C-alpha positions in Angstrom: 97.0 72.1 69.2 95.4 71.8 73.0 97.8 71.3 75.5 95.0 69.0 77.5 95.7 66.2 78.3 94.9 62.9 76.1 91.7 61.6 76.0 92.3 57.9 76.6 91.5 55.7 73.4 88.1 53.4 73.3 90.4 50.0 74.1 91.6 51.9 76.9 88.0 52.9 78.2 86.7 49.5 77.0 89.4 47.9 79.5 88.6 49.9 82.2 84.6 49.4 81.6 85.5 45.7 81.8 86.8 45.9 84.8 83.5 47.3 86.2 80.8 45.2 88.2 77.5 44.4 85.5 74.9 47.1 86.3 77.8 56.8 54.2 73.4 60.0 37.3 76.6 61.8 39.1 80.3 62.5 38.0 81.3 60.7 41.7 84.3 59.9 43.1 83.7 56.6 44.5 85.4 55.8 48.1 88.2 54.4 47.3 88.8 54.8 43.7 90.7 57.4 42.7 93.1 58.8 39.7 94.1 62.1 37.9 91.3 62.0 35.8 89.2 63.2 39.0 92.0 65.8 39.7 90.6 69.1 38.2 88.7 71.9 38.2 85.2 71.4 37.7 83.7 72.3 34.1 81.5 75.9 33.8 78.2 75.7 35.1 79.1 72.5 37.1 80.3 72.5 41.2 82.5 69.9 43.1 80.7 68.4 46.2 81.7 66.5 49.0 79.4 65.0 51.6 79.9 63.5 55.5 77.4 62.0 57.7 79.7 62.0 60.8 77.6 61.1 64.7 77.7 63.5 67.0 80.1 64.3 69.2 77.2 64.7 71.9 74.9 62.0 70.6 76.2 59.2 69.0 71.6 58.1 68.3 72.4 60.2 65.4 73.7 61.8 62.1 74.2 65.3 60.4 74.9 65.7 57.1 77.2 68.4 55.9 78.0 69.8 52.4 81.0 71.7 51.3 82.7 73.1 47.4 86.5 73.0 48.8 86.3 69.9 51.2 87.3 72.6 54.1 84.1 74.9 54.8 81.5 72.2 55.5 78.2 73.7 55.7 75.3 72.0 57.4 72.8 70.0 55.1 70.6 68.9 57.4 70.8 68.0 61.4 69.8 64.8 62.6 69.4 63.7 59.2 69.1 59.8 59.9 68.8 58.8 63.4 67.7 54.1 63.2 65.0 52.6 64.6 67.2 50.7 67.3 70.8 50.8 68.8 73.3 53.1 68.3 75.2 55.2 64.9 78.5 55.7 64.5 81.3 56.0 62.5 79.0 56.7 59.2 80.8 55.1 55.4 78.3 56.8 52.7 79.2 56.5 48.7 76.6 56.3 45.8 75.8 53.4 44.4 75.2 53.0 40.9 71.5 53.0 41.5 71.4 56.6 41.9 71.1 56.0 45.7 73.4 57.3 48.5 73.7 54.6 51.1 75.1 54.5 54.6 76.8 51.5 56.6 77.9 52.3 60.1 78.7 51.1 63.8 75.2 50.2 65.4 76.4 50.1 69.5 77.7 52.5 71.3 81.5 51.7 72.8 80.9 50.3 75.4 78.7 47.5 74.0 79.0 44.1 72.6 78.8 45.0 68.7 77.6 42.2 66.1 76.2 44.1 64.0 76.8 46.4 61.6 74.0 48.9 60.2 72.7 50.1 56.1 70.5 52.9 55.4 69.8 54.8 51.8 68.8 57.5 50.4 68.0 59.5 47.1 69.0 63.0 48.1 71.2 62.8 51.1 69.3 64.2 53.6 66.5 61.8 53.8 67.9 58.7 54.8 65.5 55.3 54.9 66.7 52.0 57.4 67.4 48.8 55.8 68.7 46.4 58.0 71.4 45.6 60.6 74.0 42.5 59.3 75.5 40.1 61.5 78.8 39.6 60.8 79.8 36.0 60.7 82.7 35.5 62.4 83.3 32.6 65.1 82.5 34.5 68.4 82.7 37.8 67.1 82.8 40.2 69.7 82.5 43.8 68.0 82.4 44.9 64.5 83.2 48.2 64.2 84.1 51.5 61.4 82.7 49.9 58.2 83.9 51.6 55.7 83.3 51.6 52.1 85.8 50.6 49.3 84.3 50.5 45.1 87.2 48.7 43.1 88.1 49.2 39.8 86.5 46.1 38.7 83.1 47.8 39.9 82.7 45.8 42.8 81.0 47.3 45.7 82.7 46.4 49.6 83.3 47.0 52.8 86.3 47.1 55.3 84.8 47.0 58.7 87.3 46.1 62.4 86.3 43.2 64.2 87.4 41.7 67.3 86.3 38.1 69.1 85.5 37.2 72.7 88.8 35.8 73.7 90.4 39.3 73.1 87.6 41.6 72.6 89.8 45.0 72.3 92.6 43.6 69.9 91.0 44.6 66.2 91.9 43.3 62.6 90.7 44.7 58.7 88.5 42.4 57.3 87.0 42.3 54.0 83.0 41.8 53.0 82.5 41.3 49.6 78.5 41.9 47.9 77.6 39.5 46.2 74.0 41.4 44.5 73.5 45.3 42.9 71.1 45.5 45.8 74.0 44.8 48.5 71.8 42.2 50.5 74.5 39.8 50.5 77.9 39.5 51.6 80.9 36.8 51.1 82.8 36.0 53.9 84.9 37.8 55.8 88.6 37.5 54.6 91.0 39.2 56.8 93.4 42.0 55.2 96.5 39.9 55.4 99.7 41.9 56.9 98.0 44.4 58.6 98.0 42.2 60.9 95.6 42.4 65.0 95.1 45.5 66.7 94.8 47.7 63.8 91.2 50.0 63.6 89.9 52.1 61.2 91.0 50.8 58.2 91.0 53.2 55.1 92.5 51.9 51.6 92.5 53.9 48.3 94.1 52.6 45.3 95.9 53.9 42.5 96.8 52.4 39.6 98.0 48.7 41.0 98.5 49.8 44.1 96.0 49.6 47.4 97.3 52.5 49.8 95.9 51.4 53.4 95.2 54.5 56.3 94.6 52.4 59.7 95.4 53.0 63.4 97.4 51.1 65.6 95.7 51.2 69.0 98.8 50.1 70.9 101.0 53.3 69.9 97.8 55.1 68.7 99.3 56.8 65.3 98.1 56.6 61.8 99.8 54.1 59.8 100.6 53.8 56.5 100.5 50.4 54.4 100.7 48.9 50.5 99.5 45.9 48.6 98.7 45.0 45.3 95.5 43.1 46.3 92.5 44.2 48.3 92.7 41.8 50.8 97.0 41.7 50.7 99.5 40.9 51.9 99.9 44.4 52.7 103.8 45.6 53.6 103.2 48.2 56.7 105.6 51.1 55.4 105.3 54.2 57.9 104.9 54.0 61.8 104.8 56.7 64.4 104.4 60.2 63.8 105.8 59.7 60.3 103.3 62.5 58.4 103.7 64.7 61.4 99.7 64.3 62.8 100.4 63.4 66.3 99.0 60.5 68.1 95.7 59.6 69.4 94.5 60.0 66.0 91.5 58.2 64.9 89.1 57.7 61.7 91.1 58.4 58.8 89.1 59.3 55.3 91.2 60.0 52.5 90.3 61.9 48.8 91.8 63.3 46.0 91.0 67.6 45.7 90.7 69.0 42.5 94.0 69.9 42.0 95.5 66.7 42.4 96.6 66.5 45.9 95.0 64.3 47.9 93.4 65.3 51.4 92.9 63.0 55.0 90.7 64.0 57.3 91.4 62.5 60.5 89.4 62.8 64.5 92.0 64.4 67.1 90.0 62.6 69.6 92.9 63.1 71.5 92.1 66.8 72.2 89.0 67.0 70.5 89.7 68.5 67.4 88.9 66.9 63.6 92.0 68.3 61.2 93.1 67.5 57.6 96.5 67.0 56.3 97.4 67.9 52.4 100.2 65.8 50.7 101.1 66.5 46.3 103.8 63.5 46.4 100.6 60.5 46.3 101.4 59.8 50.1 105.1 60.5 51.2 105.0 63.8 52.5 101.6 65.5 54.5 101.5 69.2 55.0 100.6 70.2 59.0 97.4 69.6 60.5 95.0 71.6 59.9 92.0 72.1 62.7 88.7 71.7 60.3 86.4 74.3 60.8 82.9 74.7 61.5 82.7 70.4 62.1 85.5 70.5 64.9 84.7 69.6 67.9 81.2 68.6 66.9 81.9 66.0 64.4 83.1 62.3 64.9 84.7 59.6 62.7 83.0 60.2 59.1 84.4 59.9 55.7 84.6 62.1 52.3 83.0 61.2 49.2 83.4 63.7 46.5 81.3 64.0 43.1 80.5 66.8 40.3 77.2 68.5 40.2 75.2 70.4 38.2 74.6 74.5 39.6 78.6 75.3 39.9 78.9 79.2 39.1 79.3 80.1 35.0 81.6 82.6 33.9 82.5 83.6 30.3 86.4 83.3 29.6 88.2 86.1 26.7 85.6 88.5 27.7 86.8 91.7 29.7 84.7 91.8 33.2 85.2 93.8 36.2 84.2 92.3 39.9 82.0 94.0 42.7 82.3 93.2 45.8 79.4 91.4 47.4 79.0 92.7 50.7 80.6 96.8 49.8 78.8 96.8 46.2 80.3 100.4 45.8 84.1 99.3 45.7 85.6 96.9 42.8 88.9 95.5 41.8 91.2 97.8 41.0 95.1 96.9 39.8 96.8 100.2 41.9 100.9 99.6 41.4 100.3 96.2 40.7 98.8 95.5 43.9 95.4 94.7 43.7 93.0 96.5 46.0 89.1 97.2 46.4 88.7 100.7 46.1 85.3 102.9 45.3 84.6 103.1 41.9 82.0 105.0 40.4 80.4 106.4 36.5 83.1 109.7 37.7 86.2 107.6 38.1 89.6 108.4 35.9 89.1 107.1 32.5 92.8 105.8 33.9 91.1 104.1 37.5 88.0 102.1 35.0 90.8 100.8 32.9 92.7 99.4 36.1 89.5 98.1 36.9 89.0 96.2 34.2 90.3 92.6 33.5 90.5 90.1 31.0 89.2 86.2 32.2 90.6 83.1 30.8 91.4 79.6 31.1 93.0 79.1 33.9 97.1 78.2 33.4 97.7 75.6 35.7 94.3 73.6 34.6 91.9 74.8 31.9 88.6 74.2 33.8 90.0 77.0 36.5 90.2 81.1 35.3 92.5 83.4 35.1 93.2 86.8 35.2 95.1 89.5 33.0 95.4 93.0 33.3 95.9 95.4 30.1 98.9 95.3 29.7 98.9 91.2 29.9 100.2 90.8 33.2 98.5 88.0 35.5 97.0 88.1 38.9 98.5 86.1 41.3 99.2 85.7 44.7 103.1 86.2 46.2 103.3 85.6 49.6 99.5 85.4 50.3 99.3 89.4 48.2 97.3 89.4 45.4 99.3 91.4 42.9 100.3 91.5 39.5 103.3 89.8 37.5 104.5 88.7 34.1 103.8 85.0 33.3 107.8 84.0 33.7 106.1 80.4 31.9 107.0 78.5 35.4 104.5 75.7 37.1 105.0 77.4 40.4 103.2 80.8 38.6 100.7 78.8 36.5 99.7 77.6 39.9 99.6 81.0 41.8 98.1 82.8 38.8 95.3 79.5 38.7 91.5 79.9 40.7 89.0 77.9 41.2 85.1 79.3 41.0 82.9 77.9 44.1 79.4 79.5 44.2 79.9 82.9 46.7 77.5 84.3 49.6 75.1 85.9 47.1 73.4 85.9 43.7 76.1 85.8 41.1 78.8 85.6 43.1 82.1 84.1 42.9 84.3 83.0 45.6 87.4 82.3 44.0 90.1 79.6 45.6 93.8 79.3 45.5 94.6 76.3 42.8 97.2 75.7 44.9 96.3 76.2 48.5 93.2 74.8 48.6 90.7 76.7 51.2 92.3 79.4 50.5 90.3 82.0 49.3 90.5 85.8 47.1 89.5 88.2 50.3 89.5 92.0 51.0 90.5 93.2 54.1 91.3 97.1 54.7 90.6 97.4 51.5 93.2 94.9 50.0 92.9 91.7 48.1 95.0 88.6 49.8 94.7 84.6 49.5 93.5 84.0 53.1 92.8 80.3 54.2 88.9 80.2 54.6 87.5 80.8 58.5 84.3 79.0 57.6 82.2 82.2 58.8 79.3 84.1 57.1 81.4 87.3 57.5 84.1 85.7 55.3 82.4 84.4 52.7 80.6 87.8 52.5 84.5 89.2 52.2 85.5 86.9 49.8 82.4 87.0 47.2 82.7 89.2 44.7 79.8 89.7 41.6 81.3 89.4 38.0 79.5 92.5 36.1 79.9 94.6 32.8 83.5 95.8 32.5 84.2 99.4 33.6 87.0 100.3 30.9 
């Protein structure tokens, strides 16, 4: 955590400026709508894909597109992928519509200016975008319409949640719902304020589980992200968590919430006060959260974005109930080998002993915690699991903790045929060799880490 003083919020900066003289067919997770049916590792041969379209800390006139298979290590798909024909692009939200296209909605002006429109663009491939139109939000005496967020409800209706202020108090924002009235997304209902959240809240992001709507919204006075629930999209919402309830700290904005493959919920938010983009995970449906962690690669570059999740073809493919050996992608003479119950990476050759070859051979089976994932057994029937972040082999004790410790999700590796093995219960942590020992470590987002965590399944030594 940086010790630099907090950067003033947009509202504070705007107030100061005002006093100066004039001078976002695949199996996809729709934004906001999710459930346990989507909480599973991708099937064999498929991959999870997360996409973000952030504007840049250095430039709010264009957006980059990044993608990730684990919601942690985002890689650039295309830089300056979309530049609107006029004005700016901030706070871009993306989703995939039923027509097969991806759509962006975004703030059209920089934070200093009056901004009564939100923009729309479309893409068939997430990399190349076409401007559609700027839409004037029909609110009397509107001053600013900021941070539009897509929300697709269980009935298929497409909505935009947008934060708006009026000229009588241009820095006090209230969240409104716009509902698409045609499938082309060119006509919208009259704005309806989200009851119960109230004024002075901005960047409201909503997800639905079952019959409950969950809203994450920034309080512009305290600078904390608050939490509210309702039984209807437009409310009334009850704010039940305020202050530093989740341990994320203040001067946080732009929340976006997505469900991971293992069922956990991940929130991303812009730590504009210290120049860091963070993520945090919850395993109890938003009650408690892990300590905020800086998002590698894009932190310090990307600003306010939302995340979409899809299941796509072309992921790693590995048969189950077969024996395999696993070769290091960047040290091709070295292979997984069990040594005194620990997993190491020694050199294995044709002249290695029969015992060494047997210890380098493993049976690939369905994941103990998720059958779409993978578990690995040694010749004695013990399973590979992580313990104190070290990779080791132990007897299955039948507990859910053991099952999760012994389950890994296949992610595409750094070389042809290579696979990275992500821990099921520690998302973003991978089996990685260091000093020829195998550990479960958090991705650093670097090429070296990807190489160190990539292994090629080959014919069994034993």
